[in-house]
C-alpha positions in Angstrom: 88.3 -9.1 2.4 86.0 -7.5 4.9 85.3 -10.9 6.5 89.0 -11.7 6.8 89.6 -8.3 8.5 86.8 -9.0 11.0 88.2 -12.5 11.7 91.7 -11.0 12.3 90.2 -8.4 14.7 88.3 -11.0 16.6 91.1 -13.5 16.7 94.2 -11.6 17.5 94.8 -9.2 20.5 96.3 -6.2 18.6 94.9 -4.0 21.4 97.6 -5.0 23.8 100.3 -3.6 21.6 98.2 -0.7 20.3 97.7 0.6 23.8 101.3 1.6 24.5 101.7 2.9 20.9 98.6 5.1 21.4 99.7 6.3 24.8 103.1 7.4 23.7 101.9 8.8 20.3 99.2 10.8 22.1 101.7 12.3 24.6 104.3 12.9 21.8 101.7 14.7 19.7 100.4 16.7 22.6 103.9 17.8 23.4 105.0 18.1 19.8 108.5 19.4 19.2 109.5 19.0 22.8 110.0 15.3 23.2 112.6 14.0 20.6 111.5 11.2 18.3 114.2 8.9 19.4 113.1 9.3 23.1 109.5 8.6 22.2 110.6 5.5 20.3 112.7 4.3 23.2 109.7 4.8 25.6 107.4 2.9 23.2 109.9 0.1 23.1 110.1 -0.1 26.9 106.3 -0.2 27.2 106.0 -2.8 24.4 108.6 -5.0 26.1 106.6 -4.7 29.4 103.4 -5.7 27.6 105.0 -8.7 26.0 106.5 -9.9 29.3 103.1 -9.7 31.0 101.5 -11.4 27.9 103.9 -14.4 28.1 103.6 -14.6 31.8 99.8 -14.6 31.6 99.8 -17.3 28.8 101.5 -19.7 31.2 98.4 -19.4 33.4 95.7 -19.5 30.8 97.2 -21.2 27.7 94.8 -18.8 25.8 96.2 -15.8 24.0 93.1 -13.6 24.3 92.7 -14.2 28.0 96.4 -13.6 28.5 96.2 -10.4 26.5 93.2 -9.1 28.5 94.9 -9.8 31.8 98.0 -8.0 30.6 96.1 -5.1 29.0 94.2 -4.0 32.1 97.2 -3.4 34.4 99.1 -1.6 31.6 96.0 0.6 31.1 95.8 1.2 34.8 99.4 2.3 34.8 99.0 4.6 31.9 95.8 6.4 33.0 96.3 6.2 36.8 96.8 10.0 37.1 93.4 10.7 35.5 91.7 8.1 37.6 93.3 9.4 40.8 92.5 13.0 40.0 88.9 12.0 39.3 88.7 10.2 42.6 90.2 13.2 44.4 87.6 15.5 42.8 84.7 13.2 43.5 85.6 12.3 47.1 87.4 15.5 48.0 90.7 13.9 49.0 89.0 11.5 51.4 90.1 7.9 52.1 88.6 6.7 48.8 91.0 8.9 46.8 94.2 7.8 48.6 96.8 5.2 47.6 95.9 3.1 50.7 92.4 2.5 49.1 93.0 2.8 45.4 96.0 0.4 45.1 94.5 -2.5 47.2 91.1 -2.0 45.5 92.8 -2.3 42.1 94.7 -5.4 43.2 91.5 -7.1 44.3 89.8 -6.2 41.1 92.7 -7.6 39.0 92.8 -10.7 41.2 89.0 -11.2 40.7 89.5 -10.7 37.0 92.1 -13.4 36.9 89.8 -15.9 38.6 86.8 -15.0 36.5 88.8 -15.4 33.3 90.2 -18.7 34.5 86.7 -20.1 34.9 85.2 -18.5 31.8 84.5 -21.0 28.9 83.0 -18.6 26.4 85.4 -17.0 23.9 86.3 -13.3 24.0 86.1 -12.6 20.3 83.6 -9.7 20.5 85.5 -7.9 23.3 88.8 -8.4 21.4 87.2 -7.0 18.2 85.9 -3.9 20.1 89.2 -3.1 21.8 91.1 -3.6 18.5 88.8 -1.3 16.6 88.8 1.3 19.4 92.6 1.5 19.6 93.1 1.4 15.9 90.8 4.5 15.6 92.6 6.2 18.5 96.0 5.7 16.8 94.6 6.9 13.4 93.1 10.0 15.0 96.4 10.9 16.8 98.3 10.2 13.6 96.1 12.7 11.7 96.6 15.2 14.6 100.4 14.7 14.5 100.4 15.1 10.7 98.5 18.4 10.9 100.9 19.6 13.7 103.9 18.7 11.6 102.6 20.5 8.6 101.8 23.7 10.6 105.2 23.5 12.2 107.0 23.3 8.9 105.0 26.1 7.5 105.9 28.3 10.5 109.5 27.1 11.0 112.0 29.6 9.8 109.6 32.6 10.0 111.6 35.8 10.3 112.1 37.4 13.7 109.0 39.1 15.0 108.4 42.4 13.3 108.2 44.1 16.8 112.0 44.0 16.7 114.0 46.5 14.6 117.4 45.9 13.0 120.4 46.4 15.3 123.3 45.9 12.9 125.3 48.9 14.1 124.7 48.6 17.9 127.2 47.1 20.3 127.0 43.4 21.0 128.2 42.8 24.5 128.2 39.4 26.1 125.0 38.7 27.9 124.7 36.7 31.2 121.4 36.0 32.9 122.0 34.4 36.3 118.9 33.0 38.0 119.3 32.6 41.8 116.2 30.5 42.4 113.8 31.8 45.1 116.0 34.8 46.0 113.6 37.1 47.8 113.8 40.9 47.3 115.1 43.0 50.2 111.5 44.3 50.9 110.5 40.8 51.7 113.7 40.0 53.6 113.2 43.0 55.8 109.5 42.6 56.5 109.3 38.8 56.8 112.8 37.7 57.8 113.9 40.8 59.7 117.1 40.7 57.6 118.6 43.5 55.7 120.4 42.5 52.5 121.8 46.0 51.9 125.5 45.0 52.4 125.2 42.6 49.4 123.2 45.0 47.3 125.9 47.7 48.1 128.6 45.3 46.9 126.7 44.9 43.6 126.4 48.6 43.3 130.2 49.0 43.7 130.5 46.7 40.7 128.2 49.1 38.7 125.1 47.0 39.1 121.7 48.8 39.3 119.2 47.4 41.9 115.5 47.4 41.3 114.3 48.1 44.9 110.7 47.0 44.5 111.0 44.4 41.8 108.6 41.4 41.6 108.0 38.4 39.4 104.7 37.9 37.6 104.3 34.2 38.5 105.0 32.4 41.8 106.5 29.2 40.2 109.7 28.8 38.3 108.6 27.4 34.8 106.0 30.1 34.4 108.2 32.9 35.7 111.2 32.0 33.5 108.9 31.7 30.5 107.6 35.2 31.1 111.1 36.6 31.6 112.7 35.2 28.5 109.6 35.6 26.2 109.0 39.1 27.7 105.3 38.4 27.8 102.6 36.7 29.8 101.5 33.1 29.2 98.3 32.2 27.5 95.8 31.9 30.4 93.5 29.5 28.5 93.9 26.4 30.6 91.5 24.4 28.5 93.7 24.4 25.4 96.3 21.9 24.4 99.0 21.5 25.3 98.7 22.3 29.0 99.9 25.6 30.4 102.9 23.9 32.0 103.9 22.4 28.6 103.2 25.7 27.0 105.6 27.3 29.5 108.3 24.8 28.5 107.7 25.5 24.8 107.8 29.2 25.4 111.1 28.9 27.2 112.5 26.8 24.4 111.4 29.2 21.7 111.5 32.5 23.6 111.8 35.9 21.9 114.8 37.1 23.7 117.0 34.2 22.6 115.6 34.5 19.0 116.6 38.1 19.0 120.1 37.5 20.2 120.6 34.6 17.8 119.5 36.9 15.0 122.5 39.0 16.1 124.8 36.0 15.9 125.1 35.3 19.6 126.4 31.9 20.7 124.1 30.5 23.4 125.2 28.5 26.5 122.4 26.8 28.4 123.3 26.1 32.0 119.7 25.8 33.2 117.1 23.2 34.0 115.2 23.8 30.8 115.6 22.4 27.3 116.5 24.4 24.2 117.1 23.2 20.7 120.5 21.6 20.6 121.0 22.6 24.3 119.6 20.1 26.7 119.1 20.8 30.3 121.9 20.0 32.8 120.1 17.3 34.7 120.9 13.8 35.6 118.8 11.3 33.6 117.5 7.8 34.3 117.7 5.1 31.6 114.7 6.9 30.2 115.4 10.4 28.9 114.2 13.2 31.1 112.1 14.8 28.3 109.8 11.7 28.2 108.5 12.9 31.6 106.0 15.1 29.7 104.5 11.8 28.5 104.9 9.7 31.6 104.2 12.2 34.4 100.7 11.0 35.1 101.4 7.3 35.1 101.2 5.1 38.2 105.0 4.8 38.6 105.6 8.5 38.1 102.9 9.4 40.6 104.3 6.9 43.1 107.8 8.3 42.5 106.6 11.9 43.0 104.3 11.5 45.9 105.4 8.4 47.8 109.0 7.5 46.9 110.6 10.0 49.3 108.4 8.9 52.2 109.0 5.3 51.5 112.8 5.8 51.2 112.7 7.7 54.5 110.6 5.2 56.3 112.8 2.3 55.3 115.9 4.5 56.0 117.6 4.1 52.7 120.3 6.6 53.7 122.3 6.3 50.6 119.4 7.1 48.4 118.2 9.9 50.6 121.7 11.5 50.6 121.9 11.2 46.8 118.7 13.1 46.3 119.4 15.6 49.1 122.8 16.7 47.8 121.9 16.7 44.1 121.3 20.4 44.0 124.5 21.2 45.7 126.5 19.2 43.2 124.6 20.7 40.3 125.2 24.3 41.6 129.0 23.6 41.9 129.0 22.3 38.3 127.1 25.3 36.9 129.4 27.8 38.7 132.4 26.1 37.1 130.8 26.0 33.6 129.8 29.6 33.8 133.3 30.8 34.8 134.9 28.6 32.2 132.6 30.1 29.5 133.4 33.6 30.7 137.1 32.8 30.2 136.5 31.6 26.6 137.7 34.1 24.0 135.4 34.1 21.0 134.8 36.3 17.9 131.1 36.0 18.3 129.2 37.4 21.4 128.0 35.1 24.1 124.6 34.6 25.8 124.9 32.5 28.9 121.8 31.4 30.9 122.8 30.0 34.3 120.1 28.8 36.8 121.4 28.1 40.3 119.3 26.5 43.1 120.6 29.2 45.5 119.2 30.1 48.0 116.5 27.6 47.2 116.0 24.7 49.6 117.9 22.5 50.7 119.9 25.1 52.6 123.3 23.5 52.6 125.6 26.1 54.2 125.6 28.8 56.8 127.0 32.2 55.9 130.6 31.1 56.7 130.4 28.0 54.5 129.9 25.5 57.3 127.6 22.7 56.3 124.3 22.3 58.1 123.6 18.9 59.6 122.1 16.4 57.2 119.0 16.2 59.3 118.2 19.9 58.5 118.3 19.2 54.7 115.6 16.6 54.5 112.0 17.1 53.6 110.0 19.3 55.9 112.7 21.9 56.6 111.8 24.3 53.7 110.2 26.8 56.1 113.4 27.1 58.3 113.8 30.9 57.9 117.1 31.0 59.8 118.8 28.5 57.5 117.3 30.2 54.4 118.9 33.5 55.4 122.2 31.8 56.3 122.3 30.0 52.9 121.3 33.3 51.2 124.4 35.0 52.7 126.6 32.1 51.7 125.1 32.4 48.2 125.8 36.1 48.1 129.6 35.4 48.4 129.4 32.8 45.6 127.3 35.2 43.4 129.8 38.0 43.9 132.7 35.6 43.0 130.8 34.7 39.8 130.1 38.3 38.9 133.8 39.2 39.5 134.9 36.3 37.2 132.6 37.4 34.5 133.7 41.1 34.7 137.4 40.1 34.9 137.3 37.8 31.9 135.1 39.9 29.6 137.0 41.7 26.8 134.4 44.5 27.0 131.8 45.4 29.6 129.0 42.7 29.6 125.3 42.7 30.3 124.8 40.8 33.5 121.4 40.2 35.0 121.4 38.7 38.5 117.8 37.9 39.6 115.5 35.7 41.5 112.7 34.0 39.6 110.2 34.6 42.4 110.2 35.3 46.2 110.3 32.9 49.1 107.1 30.8 49.4 107.6 28.2 52.1 105.9 29.9 55.0 104.7 28.0 58.1 102.0 30.6 58.6 99.8 32.7 56.3 101.4 35.8 54.8 100.4 38.3 52.2 100.7 36.6 48.8 102.6 39.6 47.4 105.7 38.2 49.1 105.5 35.1 46.8 106.5 37.5 44.0 109.0 39.8 45.7 112.4 39.0 44.1 115.9 40.2 43.7 116.7 42.0 40.4 120.0 43.7 39.6 121.4 44.7 36.2 124.9 45.6 34.9 124.9 47.4 31.6 127.9 48.5 29.6 126.5 52.0 29.1 125.4 52.4 32.8 122.2 54.0 31.5 119.5 52.8 34.0 117.1 55.6 33.5 114.4 53.4 32.0 114.5 50.9 34.9 111.7 51.9 37.2 111.8 51.1 40.9 108.9 48.6 40.7 109.8 46.9 37.4 108.4 43.3 37.1 110.1 40.4 35.3 107.9 40.5 32.2 109.3 44.0 31.4 112.9 43.4 32.5 114.4 42.2 29.2 112.2 44.6 27.2 114.0 47.4 29.1 117.4 45.8 28.5 116.8 45.5 24.7 115.4 49.1 24.5 118.4 50.5 26.5 121.3 48.5 25.0 120.1 47.1 21.7 118.2 50.0 20.2 114.8 48.5 20.4 111.4 50.2 21.0 109.4 47.6 22.7 106.3 48.7 24.5 105.9 47.9 28.2 103.2 45.6 29.5 100.9 46.1 32.4 102.5 44.7 35.6 100.4 41.8 36.9 101.0 39.1 39.6 99.4 35.8 38.8 99.2 33.0 41.4 99.6 29.5 39.9 99.2 26.1 41.4 102.3 24.0 41.9 103.2 22.4 38.6 
């Protein structure tokens, strides 16, 4: 039996097909309960089909299955692990010529071409190498299977755990509809005055007329959206241990998906509407997907094609003047904003017996800056990459956004059967500065709150995002949550 197994491992190139299985299984396990099983299976199928195609193509050259498998295996492995290779080169050579695409891709091509020639001339069999690769990837798949099993068991043990005991019952309190409207990168008036020389007092005054309370010196706790939204909804800071698995970015996504604020409202029988860029159970993000589901990006983000798409695609599209593709990407946020405005207003108009929780995330006044304050479109040339730091257009688009946000607030107030909770806020401040500025401005954001009881005594003038919903729950839902120390944490671009 043992001899037969050894013969099989030496004779057949299982490693070529175990490679994509391992890659997807490892990514799925690392991001457990975030990538759906059907999406992971589809991704595995795509990679297996690609491996088979290369395998058959290579066989036409060699007429030898092991040689064909090895020639197919190496480019697939290069694709899967390109991100780690490139990051290692960047660290080793400090972002010099040897860590750039112009060196790595031609060098890899020459190595693969040399391998094809060497294997073509080689007469000796490759049984030992095939056995080694087969055993290696079998062990890797088994190890990840054990890891996945342990994660599944822990998840099932923890699933359905009662709401955190830091919450107290709220059976007799009012249950108003709750709207959280995120205006992405909406800077606070302190930043607007000091950096942009623009006073947003007119807009803030119009909010006050609608019984909103303004936090004059509010700030976020993180300078990038995923981390900031996670801290807002979970009412806590993220685990700072970057060495643990999953990564902090993945942890932020998981925190958003399983946040404490949503859990509390659902325990109060709220119906949830997700009009954001993040996934929740049964409530996928409102994003356009390719033929591969968007959630598989957590697995594929470091592959060669993903890196090329993220770092080179726009430059190549621009260089070759693919105007249709450039326009599609440039106006995607505008179309998405219009759709989310309509969805939010339509939801406000729904008459339900159960209370509603609506999370709307608008890319306003986030770049691209589509309109001036009067609703006139800026030229297409001012929307393309490199115009993020255009302060004039940012302020113009912010003023346009003010009108849209007031329209949205009016629609919610008009259609609510009882006074709702409305939180209109920026996730962080403006960050695209052409010159160095004090990093405190990265966090300076808009925060305004509308509460049915109009009791804003607990909202301090310098409230930070991590304590915002704690204050809302304490004020409106009878909770006694302690407040956390206000801290600003600078993160790298995710």
